[in-house]
C-alpha positions in Angstrom: -71.1 30.2 -63.9 -73.1 27.8 -61.8 -76.1 30.3 -61.8 -75.8 30.4 -65.4 -75.7 26.8 -66.0 -78.6 26.6 -63.7 -80.7 28.9 -65.6 -79.8 27.5 -68.9 -80.7 24.0 -67.8 -84.0 25.4 -66.3 -84.8 27.1 -69.7 -84.0 23.9 -71.5 -86.3 22.0 -69.2 -89.2 24.4 -69.8 -88.4 24.2 -73.4 -88.5 20.2 -73.3 -91.8 20.3 -71.4 -93.4 23.0 -73.9 -92.2 20.7 -76.8 -94.1 17.8 -75.3 -97.1 19.9 -74.4 -97.3 21.0 -77.9 -97.1 17.5 -79.5 -100.1 16.7 -77.2 -99.6 15.2 -73.9 -102.4 12.9 -73.8 -101.4 11.6 -77.5 -97.8 11.2 -76.2 -98.8 9.2 -73.1 -101.0 7.0 -75.4 -98.0 6.2 -77.7 -96.0 5.5 -74.7 -98.6 3.1 -73.3 -98.6 1.3 -76.6 -94.8 0.8 -76.5 -95.2 -0.5 -72.9 -92.8 -0.5 -70.0 -91.0 -3.5 -71.4 -90.5 -1.8 -74.7 -89.2 1.2 -73.1 -86.7 -0.6 -70.9 -85.3 -2.7 -73.6 -84.7 0.4 -75.8 -83.1 2.2 -73.1 -80.8 -1.0 -72.3 -80.0 -1.1 -75.9 -77.7 1.8 -75.4 -75.2 -0.4 -73.7 -74.3 -1.7 -77.3 -72.9 1.8 -78.4 -71.3 2.0 -75.0 -69.6 -1.0 -75.4 -68.3 -0.3 -78.8 -67.0 3.1 -77.5 -65.1 1.3 -74.8 -63.6 -1.2 -77.0 -62.2 1.8 -79.2 -61.0 3.8 -76.0 -59.4 0.6 -74.5 -57.6 0.0 -77.7 -55.5 3.2 -77.3 -53.8 1.5 -74.2 -52.8 -1.6 -76.1 -52.6 -5.0 -74.3 -51.6 -3.2 -70.9 -54.0 -1.7 -68.4 -57.5 -2.3 -66.7 -60.0 -4.3 -68.6 -63.0 -3.5 -70.8 -65.4 -3.8 -67.7 -63.6 -1.2 -65.9 -63.5 1.2 -68.8 -67.2 0.5 -69.2 -67.6 1.7 -65.7 -65.6 4.7 -66.2 -67.5 5.5 -69.5 -70.8 5.0 -67.6 -70.0 7.5 -64.8 -68.4 10.0 -67.4 -71.5 9.8 -69.5 -73.9 10.2 -66.5 -72.0 13.3 -65.5 -71.9 15.1 -68.8 -75.6 14.2 -69.7 -77.3 15.0 -66.3 -75.1 17.8 -64.7 -74.4 21.5 -65.8 -70.8 20.9 -66.7 -70.8 21.7 -70.4 -69.9 18.1 -71.2 -66.3 18.4 -69.8 -66.7 17.5 -66.1 -67.2 13.7 -66.9 -63.7 13.7 -68.6 -61.9 15.1 -65.4 -63.8 12.6 -63.2 -62.9 9.9 -65.6 -59.2 10.7 -65.6 -59.3 10.5 -61.8 -60.8 7.0 -61.8 -58.5 5.8 -64.4 -55.6 7.0 -62.3 -57.1 5.3 -59.2 -57.5 2.1 -61.2 -53.5 2.0 -62.0 -53.3 3.9 -65.1 -50.4 6.5 -65.0 -51.7 10.0 -65.0 -50.1 11.0 -68.2 -51.6 8.1 -69.9 -55.1 8.6 -68.4 -55.1 12.2 -69.5 -53.7 11.6 -72.9 -56.0 8.5 -73.7 -58.9 10.6 -72.5 -58.0 13.5 -74.8 -57.2 11.6 -77.8 -60.6 9.3 -77.4 -62.6 12.7 -77.0 -60.9 14.1 -80.2 -61.7 10.9 -82.2 -65.2 10.7 -80.8 -65.9 14.3 -81.9 -64.6 13.6 -85.3 -66.7 10.5 -85.5 -69.9 12.1 -84.6 -69.0 14.9 -87.2 -68.6 12.2 -89.7 -71.9 10.5 -88.8 -73.8 13.7 -88.8 -72.3 14.3 -92.3 -73.7 11.1 -93.4 -77.2 11.9 -91.8 -77.3 15.3 -93.4 -76.3 13.9 -96.8 -79.0 11.3 -96.5 -81.5 13.9 -95.4 -80.6 16.0 -98.5 -81.0 13.2 -100.9 -84.4 12.5 -99.2 -85.8 15.9 -98.8 -84.1 17.9 -101.6 -84.1 21.6 -100.8 -85.5 21.3 -97.3 -85.3 24.5 -95.2 -83.1 23.1 -92.7 -80.8 21.4 -95.1 -78.7 24.6 -95.9 -78.4 25.5 -92.2 -77.3 21.9 -91.2 -74.8 21.7 -94.2 -73.2 25.3 -93.2 -73.2 24.2 -89.5 -71.2 21.3 -90.2 -68.7 23.1 -92.5 -68.0 25.6 -89.9 -66.9 22.8 -87.6 -64.2 21.5 -90.0 -61.5 24.2 -89.5 -62.4 24.1 -85.6 -61.7 20.2 -85.6 -58.6 20.6 -87.4 -57.4 23.3 -85.2 -58.1 21.2 -82.2 -56.1 18.3 -83.7 -53.2 20.7 -84.7 -53.1 22.2 -81.2 -52.7 18.6 -79.7 -49.9 17.8 -81.9 -48.1 20.9 -81.2 -48.7 20.8 -77.5 -52.2 21.5 -76.2 -51.2 21.5 -72.3 -48.1 23.6 -73.1 -50.4 26.2 -74.6 -52.7 26.0 -71.4 -49.6 26.4 -69.4 -48.4 29.5 -71.0 -51.9 31.0 -70.7 -52.1 30.1 -67.0 -48.7 31.4 -66.8 -49.9 35.0 -67.7 -52.7 34.8 -65.1 -51.2 32.6 -62.3 -47.4 32.5 -62.6 -46.8 30.4 -59.3 -49.4 27.7 -60.1 -48.3 27.4 -63.8 -44.6 26.9 -62.8 -45.9 24.1 -60.4 -47.8 22.3 -63.2 -45.3 22.8 -65.9 -43.9 19.3 -65.4 -47.2 17.5 -65.5 -48.4 19.7 -68.6 -45.3 18.5 -70.3 -45.8 14.8 -69.5 -49.4 15.1 -70.8 -48.5 16.5 -74.0 -45.9 13.8 -74.6 -48.5 11.3 -73.9 -50.8 12.7 -76.4 -48.1 12.7 -79.0 -47.2 9.2 -78.2 -50.6 7.8 -78.6 -51.0 9.8 -82.0 -48.0 8.0 -83.2 -49.6 4.7 -82.5 -51.5 4.6 -85.6 -52.9 1.4 -85.6 -54.5 1.9 -82.2 -55.8 5.5 -83.3 -57.3 3.7 -86.4 -59.0 1.0 -84.3 -60.4 3.6 -81.9 -61.6 5.9 -84.7 -63.6 3.0 -86.4 -65.2 1.7 -83.0 -66.1 5.5 -82.2 -67.7 5.7 -85.3 -69.6 2.3 -85.0 -70.6 3.6 -81.4 -72.5 6.7 -82.8 -73.9 4.8 -85.7 -75.2 2.1 -83.3 -77.4 4.7 -81.8 -79.5 4.5 -84.9 -80.6 0.9 -83.6 -82.1 2.6 -80.6 -84.2 4.9 -82.7 -85.4 1.9 -84.9 -86.2 -0.2 -81.8 -88.1 2.6 -80.0 -90.2 3.4 -83.1 -90.9 -0.4 -83.5 -92.3 -0.4 -80.1 -94.4 2.6 -80.8 -95.9 1.0 -83.7 -94.3 3.2 -86.2 -91.5 1.1 -87.6 -89.1 2.9 -89.9 -86.1 1.6 -92.3 -82.5 1.6 -91.1 -81.8 4.6 -93.4 -84.5 6.7 -91.7 -83.2 5.7 -88.2 -79.7 6.8 -89.2 -81.0 10.2 -90.5 -83.0 10.7 -87.1 -80.0 9.8 -84.9 -77.4 11.7 -86.9 -79.4 14.9 -87.0 -80.3 14.7 -83.3 -76.8 14.1 -82.5 -75.8 17.1 -84.7 -78.1 19.4 -82.9 -77.2 18.1 -79.4 -73.7 18.5 -79.8 -74.2 22.1 -81.2 -76.0 22.6 -77.8 -73.3 21.3 -75.6 -73.6 24.3 -73.2 -77.2 23.4 -72.4 -77.3 20.4 -69.6 -78.4 17.2 -71.5 -79.3 19.4 -74.5 -82.9 19.9 -72.7 -85.3 21.3 -75.2 -82.9 21.2 -77.9 -83.1 17.5 -78.4 -86.9 17.4 -78.1 -87.3 20.2 -80.6 -84.9 18.2 -83.0 -87.0 15.1 -82.6 -90.2 17.2 -83.4 -88.7 19.1 -86.4 -86.7 16.2 -88.1 -89.3 13.7 -87.2 -92.0 15.9 -88.9 -89.8 16.0 -92.1 -89.4 12.2 -92.1 -93.2 11.6 -91.5 -93.3 11.1 -87.9 -96.6 12.5 -86.3 -96.1 15.0 -83.4 -97.2 12.4 -80.9 -94.8 9.8 -82.2 -91.9 12.3 -82.2 -92.8 13.3 -78.6 -93.0 9.8 -77.4 -89.6 9.2 -79.1 -88.0 12.0 -77.3 -89.6 11.0 -74.0 -88.0 7.5 -74.5 -84.7 9.0 -75.1 -85.1 10.9 -71.9 -86.1 7.6 -70.2 -82.6 6.4 -71.2 -81.1 9.0 -69.1 -83.0 8.2 -66.0 -82.6 4.2 -66.4 -78.9 4.3 -67.1 -77.4 7.6 -66.0 -79.1 8.3 -62.7 -77.5 5.1 -61.3 -74.3 6.2 -62.8 -74.4 9.3 -60.6 -75.0 7.3 -57.7 -72.2 5.0 -58.4 -69.8 8.2 -58.8 -70.9 9.4 -55.3 -70.3 6.1 -53.8 -66.9 6.0 -55.5 -66.1 9.6 -54.3 -67.2 8.9 -50.8 -65.7 5.4 -50.2 -62.8 5.1 -52.7 -64.3 2.0 -54.5 -61.2 2.0 -56.6 -58.8 3.3 -54.0 -56.3 0.4 -54.3 -53.6 1.3 -56.7 -52.0 -0.9 -59.1 -48.7 -0.7 -61.1 -49.0 2.5 -63.4 -49.7 1.6 -66.9 -47.6 3.2 -69.7 -48.5 3.4 -73.3 
């Protein structure tokens, strides 16, 4: 599995490099020079806005008890760094985030349940945001070749999302325990109690409808706020766009990136998306290529330090001091 992830990531890196080269490396560098180091850095740091909105929604699931927003921002920062930069199919970050929450005083069942519910609401939010982007793209482009494929792809996701939510309400971890029981009986028996507590925690959170609604609203706002990064980057690149165009680009890029979850950091897929959708919306290849590079700069500026912080936490136990467990 590790070898497969390595080769997939390597193929994605080659693809990303190829896309930039096809766009014209010299022209892309010239566009980046026009944006300047300051413009690129401001655009990268603007991602803190969507992250903060996500944290507000995630933190709302716990009500008034538990660690504060800064702590949750730290957890989200490390989670995003792991999911975006490491070959973990975008689930390794969630496992680490549960460990950090537990170290921070959140009861294990609450840490697992809140993470599970937040992930689910985030997936639904990005689906709705992508749907909005496809709708705007269809109105703008009409019968564009990629419109039908995007629409079909989103429609296929609907029953999968519904099934994911239903399984959680029935008992996701209980189902996992039964599957493990068929393979590893002793281990499944030992984990049966924890799985039961996790399922109860998920059900309790879903019954807190006000908290779920608040989290859903902020999750959608978080994805939508990414459009501001697109608009800001294109402004510095000397190619300003309308808010509607920025929403279309961001939504379509997120749709393609989420579909390629098995590719580390969506390498190559994301760059190709910028090129294809950018061209459809009037961006020249060099501007689309520069926009893709700026998005990758965000990963370096924000997420590489996140990986370093994670290693420091793992090695020294930054949050090793336990507080009273937080219950929902």
